[in-house]
N, C-alpha and C positions, 0 to 999 in steps of 0.2 A: 789300251793294251795294243802293243806292236803286233804286226801279223806274225813275225817270226819269233815271238816270245814263246819259250817253252810251256805247255800247258800241263795241268794235272789232269787226269782222267775226268773228274767231275766238272772241271771248267770247260774241257771240250764237249762233253755230253750237254752242259748248260748252254753253250754258244749253238748247237744244233737245235735244242729245244726251243731258243728264243727265236732264232733268224731262219731255221728251216721249215719246210713244210713237213707235217707230221704224217709222212705216207708210208714211213717203215717203223717196226717196232724191234730195233735191234736188241741183241744180248749186250748188257752193259759192260763193255770191254773197249777200250780206246787203243787201237792197234798204230804203231809207228813205224814197224820195220818188219820186213819179211824175207826168209831165204829158204829155199827148199821146202821142206814139210812144216818149218817153224814160223811162228810169228812173234813179236814182243809188243807190249803195251808201252805206254809213254814212262810207265814208272821202271821198266827194263825186265818186267817179268815175261819169262818164256813158255809159250804154248805150242802144242800139236795144233794144227789147223786140219780139223775133220769136216770142212765144209768146202773148201777149195774155191771160195766165191761161187758156190752154187756150180762146182764142176768146171769153172772157167781157167782155174790154175792147175789143169792137170799135169803140167811141166814143171811144177814147183814155181814158189815164190822167186822173181826176180832171176829167171835162170840167165846166166850170163851169155849164152849165145844169142837168146831172143833180146836182151837189152842191148846189147852190142851192136845187133843189126838194127835196133831202133835209134840208137844214138848215132850210129854212121849216116843212117839215111836223113836224121834231121839236120845233119850239118851240111847236107848238099840241096834237097827239095823236099817239101814238107806238104804242100797242096798245089795242084793245078787246077782244079774242078774237073769236068770231064767236057770242058769247053776246048780242051787241047789234050794231046796224047802225052804220056809221060813214059820215061823207059824202065818203069818197074811194073806196070800193071800187066803188060803182055806176059813178062816172065812169070808173075804170080798165077795168072789164068792158066798158061800153059801147065805150070808145075801141079796146080791144085786139081787141074781137070785130069791130068794123068794119074795123078795120085789116088783119086777116088773112083777113076774109069769112067768119066762122063766126056761129051763133047765140049760143052761150054759152061762158064760161070759167070753169074751177074753178081757183081760185089755190092754189099752194103755194110751198115755199120753194126746194128744191133740185131738181137735173135729176133724181137717183134718185128723190125723192119723186113727181115728175111721171110717171116712167116706171111706178111702182107704181100711182099713180093711174089711169093709161090702162089697165093691165092689169084693175084692178077693174071700170072702166066696161065693158070688152069682155066680160068674163066675165059681168057681170051683164045686159048687153044679150042675151048669147048665150042665157042661161036664160029671161029675161022676153020676150024679142022674138022671138028666131029658134026657141027650143023646143028647145033641147038639153038633156037631162036633166041635173038638177043634179050638180055635181062630176064631170062628164063632159068638160067643156068643153078644148079644147085651142088653144094658140097657137104659131104657126109663128115661128122666129126664125132668125137666120143665124149660121152659123159665123163665128168671129172677131169677133163683135159687142162693142161696149162699151156698155153702158146703165146702169152705175153698180155698187155694191159691196154692195147689199143682200142678204140672205140668198136671197131669192126671185130677184133677178137673177143672182147668180152661179150659181144653180141651172142657168141655160142659157148660161152661159159655157163656152169651152173652154180658157180661161186657166190652167194649174195653179197659178200662183202665187195667182190670185184665189180659186181653188176648194180647194186641198186642205187638209183638216182643217177645214172649216167645215161638213160635213154633219151630219146628213141633209139632203138637198137637197129643195126643192119640186118636187113632179110637175106635169105639164100641159103641157109644152113639146116640141116637135118640131123639131129643128136641121136645116137644109138648107145647101148650098153657097150663098154670097153670089153674086148676079149670075149665078143659073143657072136660068131660067125654066121649064125641064124638071123641074128638080127641086121647083120650086113647084107645078107642074101635078101631078106624082106625088104630092105630099104631100097635095093638095087631094081627088085621086081617091080615095086610100087611106084618108083620115081623114074621116068625115062629122060629125065633132064639133068642127069648127074655127070658132073664134070670131073669130080675127084673126091676121094677119100683121104683125109688128113689125120695123121695119127702118130702118137708118140710110141716108138718101139718098146718103151718102159715109161710109164707114168711117173715121173720123179716127182713133181710137187704134190701130186695126190696122195704120195705116201711109198714110192718106189714098189709100183704094183707090176710084176712081170708077168707076161700074159702066158697061156698056155703054149706047151711046144706045139710047134707047127702053125699057131694062129697067124702069124705075119705071112707065112708063105701062101697059105690058104686064102688070107685076104687078098694077097696080090692077085692070085690066080682068078678070083672072083671079079676083080677090077678089070683083069684082061678079057674075062669073058664077056664083060658089060662095056667095053671101050671106055674105061673110066681111068683116070689117071691115079697111081698110088704116090702119095705125098708122104714122105719120112720127115718128121720134124726131129731131128738129132742135134738139137742145139746143146741139150744137156747129156745125151748119152752117146754121141758121138765122139771122135778123137781119143780113142783107146779107153774110154772110162768103163765099159762094160767089160772089158778083157778082149775086144775085138776093135779092130779099127772103127767100125760101125756096129751098132747094135742089131743092125739087120744082117749082119753077116753070121753065117751058121757055125759050123764046128770048125774054127779054124782061128789063129792069131794073126789074121792079115795085116800087113802093114801098107799095103799098096794094091793097085789092081790086078798085080799078077798072083792073086791069090791062088794057093794050091788045095785049099780046101773048098767046101760046098757052100756057096752063099745062099743064106736062106731066102732072100729076097733082095732083087734089085730096084731100087725106087725108081719111078719115073721123074719125080723131082725130089731131090735131097736138100734139106735145109741145114745150114751148120751156123755156128757162132760160138760164144763162149771162148773154149779152149783153142779155136783156130788161131788165136793170138796169144795163147799161154797165159792169158789174163793181163797182157801188157797194154793193151789197145785195143778199142772197140772195132772189132772185125766181124762180119758175117758174110755169108754167101748162100746162093742158090744155084744148083748145080742141075742140068738136064741136058739131054742129047739134041743134036740140030732139030730133029723133027718136032720137038716141043718149043725148044728156045728160039726158034725163028719166027715165032709170032710177035716177038718183042723188037719194035723198031724205033728210030730215032724220035724221042718226044713222049713216048709211050711210059717211060718210068726212069727215074734217077735219084741221085743223091749228090750234093756238092761234094761232100766227103767219102762217098763210096768209091772204092779204087784208089784212094790216094797213095803216093808213094811210101809214106811210113807205113800204111796197113799192108800193103803188098810185101814190104820186105819184112816185116814182123811176122806176117803168116807163114811165109816161105820158111823162115828160121822155126817157128813153132812147130811146123809138120817135120821138118827134118829132125828135131828133138825127138819127137814120137818114134820115127823110124829109127834112128841111131842108136837110141836107148831102150828100143824094144819095149816101150811101156805098155803096150797091149798085153804082151806076155806075161810083164810083172803084176798088171791088175787082174790077170785070169788067175794065176797062182796064188796071189796074195789073198783076193777075195775068197778063194775056197778056204784058206786057213781062217779067215774072219768068221766066215759063216759056220764053220765047223765048230769053233772054240765057244761063240757066243752061243750056237744052237745046243751045246752041250750045258752050258751056263744057264740057258733057259729052263733046263729040266730042274734044275735046283733051286731056281728063284721064281717065285710066285708074281713077282713085280713085272717080269717081262713074259708076254704071251708067246712071241715068236720074233724070227729073224728072217728077212727076206732080202734078194738081191741078186745082182750079177756083176761080175768083176768087183771093183772098188766102189760100186754104187749100192748101198746097201741101207736098211731101216730095222729098227727094233720097235714092236708094238707094245706100248705100255699098258698093262692091265688096269685100266682107267678109263672114263669118258673122255670125249672129246672136249668137253667143256671144264674138265678138270685142269689144274695147273702143275699135275704132277710131272710131266714130261719137260715143262719148262723149268721146274724146280731141280729136276735131274740134271739139266743142262748147266745152270746155275752152279751146280756143285761139281760138275765134270770142269767146268772153267776155273773154279778154285783149286781144282787138283791138276790143272795144266793141260786141258784138253777142251778145244771149241767146237761145239756143234749146236744144232738148233732144231726146234720141235716143227713138225709140219703136220697140219690139221689136228693140232690140241694132244693127241696122244700117240704121235709117231715120232722117233728122233731119226733123223736121215744122218748117215756116216758116208763122207766121201773126201778121203783125204788126197792129196796129191799123189800122181800116180808115180812120182819118183822114191816114194817111201820104201824103206827096206824091210826085210823080215824082222829085223831086230828091233826096229822103230815100230812096227807094226804090234808086235808082242808087247812092248812096253805100253801102247795104246789099249790093247785089249785089257791089259792088268789094271789100267786105270779105270776102264769101264767098269770091269766087274768088281772092283773094290769100290767105286763110287756107288753102285746101284746095291751092292751087299750091305754097304754101310746106311744106304738111304732107308 
């Protein structure tokens, strides 16, 4: 079989199963094209994408501005490593730092890399600035977190599938209940060597758990009171997904640092990825102010591809799309419509227990156990009806369409979801 031969869906699936490691369990659909909110399989069937590559494709598939920026840059310079300067990285660092309101940006490639970077920065700050004895620093994390799958990150996961048989685990982490201020307060009182509190503003992989009103602000205040860094992992919730530029923003649809609303909390360290490139290229970043970022010096951290010219050009274009097309405002407005209509449907259908979320990051809880196949079976029927979504934690289905979706398209999708579940 030649590499460029056209494959059927089953042939493509068989190739992956034979030659690829079995580290994912994809929905059986083989995609070959994407545009805006739509994707097409190899047989030409069209679907609504209601996962957006786990919120990486917020700007829609193959957004022309992002693609054109990537093409233009690949024709001039693709990679220099950080052994030399390039003419795009500084532009990107300035643009993104000002866009999010921080002094400095440290560029990486993937979300997990960015989380690891933030942890290293926090620990080094703890030893050099806060004065914690070396190798004694602790980082507080939340139960049911998802920050990636590196060895260090799974060390503070409580997902047995992610952890089992990958030990020994990295030490230095304290797990507390999510959305529990008293638990955070107790952990800070008991442990005097805490460097940072790492938290997802909304726990996405765990099932789109939105914390109580005011939780993030109160948690940030507790961190300030104890000279502890507040690290926000916005790899999935950032870049307009929740109806705000960042999920840590309060009552505003801000597009940049000149926000006129009231920010709920300003992280000491901000972690971004996924939609930072619009899904076109692996780009992640850690942002912080000088007082924190200055602890990183030559040789402390890096990546051959981190900060490459393509990533820089793509990220600038991706953020410009978010601002120019007012994607946060669109996500906020359409998210309200989605939750209202699905919420009303919940009252009439016993198969759905509830709907929750913020902006266009939402989930429905299926009235069955986590061990059941009901959510998966529903997603298979949704696929048959032209909409792609995927379960998380067995009985929860996450819905996260590209933020360029229109109200008409959203209502069409809501109808598909209702009809599928009603028939099911």
